[in-house]
N, C-alpha and C positions, 0 to 999 in steps of 0.2 A: 601525513597529507590529507588535508580537509577536502570533502565531499564537493564542497560548492566553488572550488578553486581549480577544479580539473578541466583542462580543456585543450583538447589537441584539434586544431583546424585542418580539416583536408581541402577546404575550399568546393571546388567541382569534381575533384579526383574521383573516379570510379572506385567503389568499394565492393567486394564480394557481398556484402548482407548490408543491409542497413534495419538496424534495430529501433523501432518507435516504442519507447518507454524505458526509463531509466530506474525502475524499482528492483527489486530482487531478481524476477525473471528477466527482466533485461541485462542485468549486470551479469548473472550466470549463463547468460546466451555468449555474453561478448567474451567470457572466459573458453566456454566451449569453441567459439571460432578459433580462439588461439590454440586450443587443443587440437582441433582439426585443418589448423595451418590455413585459413581464410582470413581475411581482411574484413574488419566491419565497422561502424560506427553507430554509437547512440545518438538518438534525438530525444531530448527531453524538455518538457514544457516548463518544469519547474526551474527554480535558480539552483538546486543541488539533486545530487543521484539520491534514490532510497525511495522514491515513491511515497505511499502511505506512511510506510514506517518511520521515515525520515520527517516528513512533513506533520504528521498527526500524533505518532505514538513514540517519539524517539527514547522516552525512558520507560516503555513498558516493557516488561519482562515476557519472553516468548519460549514455551517449555515444549513445544511439538516439531522441532526441527530435528532431524537425524545428527547425531554427534555433539549437541548441546543440551547439556542437561538443564540449562537455565541461561538465557543470554538476554540483554536490553535489544529492544529493537534497533538501535543506533550501532550497537556493536556488532548484530549481525551485520547488516549494511557495510560496515567497514570491512570486515571478514570477507565478505563477498568480494569487494573491491579489490582488496590484496590478492585475492586470487587472480581477478582480472586484469590488475594493471600491469602485470609483468609482460604483456602482449601489447600494451600501449593502444588500446583500441582508442579512435578518436571520437571525444564526447563534445556534445553541442548541447550546450545547457539553456534554458529560456526559450526555447523554441519549440510552438506548437505546430503540429502538423495538420495541414489543412487539405491537401489532396495529393494523389498519387497518379501517375499514368503509365500506362505498360507501353513501351516502346516498340517499335517493328522489330529489333532484334530479340526482343524478349527480357531485356533489362528494365529496371524501374527509375523513373524520374519522380521524386519525392519533393514537396514544395511546403515550406512553413509560413507562418504569419508574417513573418519579417521579408518575405520574398525570396528566403534563399531557396535554392534548388540543389537537390543532391542527388548522385548517380549512383545506382549498384545495380549488382547482376540479380538478386533477390531481397524479398523485402520481409520482415518479420513483425509482428503487431505484438507488442508486448506493454501495451497501455494499460493493465490491470482494468479496473472498472469505468475508464475514462475520466472526464472531470467530476468531481465529487463536490458536493455541499454538504454542511450537517442540516439533519432536520432539527427543527425548532419547535418550541411551545407557542402556539399563536394567541393562546390564551394571555400571554404574557404582554401583549402590544409591542409598541416601539421601544426597545431595550439597546439600540444601537450604541447609545453612549457610555454604556455599561460594559458591554462585550469586550473580552478580553482585559478587563480591568476587576469585575467581580464575576460576570458570567463567561464561563467557557464550554467549549465543545469537544476538548481533546486536553490531555495533560502533556505539555511540552515541556515545560520545566517545573519540577516537585516544587521548587523554591516558592513557585505563586501561591501554594497552598500549606506553606510552613505556618504552623502557629494558628492556623485558621479554623473557623465553624464552617465545615464544608457540608452542603446539601447535593447528595448525588441524585440523577434523574435517570431511572432506566434498570431493566432487570436482564439484560443480555450479557455477553462475556465482558466487554469493556466496563461496563458500571460495576460488575461483580469484581473484576480485576481490581479496580482502582477504588473499591469499597476497601478492598483488604490493604492494597499496596499503599495507602495514604494513612494508615493508621498510626504508623510511627512518626509521620510528618506533620498531619494536622492535629489541632486542640481537638476537635472532636469531629466525627463524620456521622453523617443521616443519610440513610438510603431509603430514596421512595421509588415506588414501581405501581403503576396504574392497574395491573394484575394480579391475581391471587396466588400466582406462582412465577419463579424465575425461568427465563430461558436460555441463562447460561449453562455453562459446564457444571456438571454435579459436584465436581469435588471443590470448586471454587464455590457454589452455593453452600456446601456444608461449611465452608471455611467463615463466609457470612453468618450461617447461623450459629456457629460456635461463638463467634464475636459477640454476637446479639445475646446470647445466654450467659456470657461472661461481663455485660453491662459495658462493652468498650464501644458499640456501635448501635445505634436507633435505626430499627427498620419498620417502615410503613409500606404496607401491600394494600392493595385497592384503593390505592391515593394518589393523587395528582395534584402537582405544584400549580397554583392559580393565580399568585401575585407576588412580585416582589415590592419590599419597602425600601427605599433608600432615605439616606440624609446627605445632604451636600455630595450628593454623585457617590455616596459609598454605601454598599447593601447592608442593611441591618436585621432585616428579617424576611422569610418566605412564608407565604400563606399556602396552607395544605387542605385539601378538600376531600374526605374519605367519601367511600360510595353510599354509606347510610346517611350523609349528609353534615356529619361533624365537622367542623373547621377547627384547624389548629395552627397556632403560631410559632414558628420555630425560627430561633436565634441563627444568623448565618452571615457569614462574610464573603462565601464563595458560593456559586451554584454551578455545578459542574451537569452539563446536560449531555446524556452519553444514550440517544435513543437512534443511532444509527445515522447513515449518510444517504442522500440520493446521487445518484450517478447518471452521467449522462455521457454517451459517447461520441457527441457533438458531430463534428465533421465527418467521423467513421461510420455513422449510422446512414451516411447518405452516399457511401463508395458502393452500393449496389451489390452488396456481399450478402450472404445468406445469413440471417440472424434466428438465434432462439433465446428467449430469456434476456435481450438485450446483450448478448455475446455472439461471437462469430462462429458458426457451424465449421468444424475442423474434420478431417479423416484421421484414419490411423498412423500418418505421416505428420500432422500438424498442419496438413495444407488446405486452405480455405478453398472457395469455389472458383479461384483464379488460380492457374498454375505459375509457381514460381512466388505466392504469396502465402505466408504462414501466419501463425497465430499460436499464443500461448501464453499462460497463467490465466488469470481471472476471465481476460477478455475472449478465452477461448470457450468453446461448447464440445462436447460429445458427451454420448450417453455414459452415465455414472460418473461424471466428473465431481472432484472434490475440489471445492475452492480453498484451498490452504496453501501455504507457503511451500510446503516440499513436492506438492504436486505441480505448481509452477515450474520449481527447478528441473523436474523430471519432463515436461513439457518442452521446456526451453532445449534440454539434451536433445530431445527426439527432433523438435523443429530443425535445430543447426545440422545434426547430423544426415536428415533426410533431404535437406536442402542442398548439401553437396551434390545429388543427383541433378538438380537443376543447374548448379553453378558451373558443374563439371560435368555435362553431358557425355557418357560414353566412357567415363575414365572408371576404372574399377577401384571402388572405396575400400581401403584396407583399414580394420579396426586396430587401435593402438592402446594399448593401458597405459593409464596416467601414468602410472610408476615406472613403466619403460621410458616413456617420452620425456618425463622429469630428469632421470637419470642421465638421458643422453644429453639433454639440454645444459645440465650442471657441469657434465665432462666438458662440454663445448665452451662454457664459461670460466673454466680454468685455464 
């Protein structure tokens, strides 16, 4: 089942929980809804589930999610969906949420850009960092005509770089990961970083240093890309300028700029919710300053928060679990272990 073809339309039927955001946190929240016997829907602004993992890093390997020694981003999204789809959550793709309204009975009305209105008894925001756009190199001027052809801001298909001379800009995790990850595909890899040391994970930085020592990758520190040269719309060279003023010309077919993204909460920032560092403040139950409205994943802030996938999954479980007290006030909530629930479900299916 492809993640951009899934669609269960519930119209204006009320659900127990509306989940805004279809990234890993949102998908896992839908699974948790199934585990807790509550109905839910996901509203996702992109044409597919998976959030940034699917849109920007589908072929990037992830190493810090429990239970996976190593997994491609797209593979992790697929696995998360396989967990959730058994409960048939309603999925609405290509719909950006613009506003919400809490009704007199405590339920929520959520409106999207298309004008659709969705009703639910509680609301969970799992929209990651909101809308995101890649950081660019302003010194390159207007390069729109070669973006997506010679200049990239993410690796969506390794085939775009196969047999090419690739210059990567950046010193964080993504830049280091792909400096190593493209070695087998690219003809040659050059890594350029404007600072004197890397900011990425130590293990990957050591792998880059080892590759440099072996002569399979060129690394320029304290250096910036200042210009690109094209011939008939195809990139041929990039100009590097070192901090000491030295200029270097490097042959390049592809320029991969991995210096991060700018995030924007969009309409969510205008919802009059408490914010810290462009994220929504939540309590230990993942509840925002509005009763019945929860947040999980990168969009949620609490003291000591780690913005990693694993934490987002934990946030989702906490948010769904505690939302039960709002959705079913006064009802005693019993904890059921997943193994027991699944055993009963399989027995009923036989």
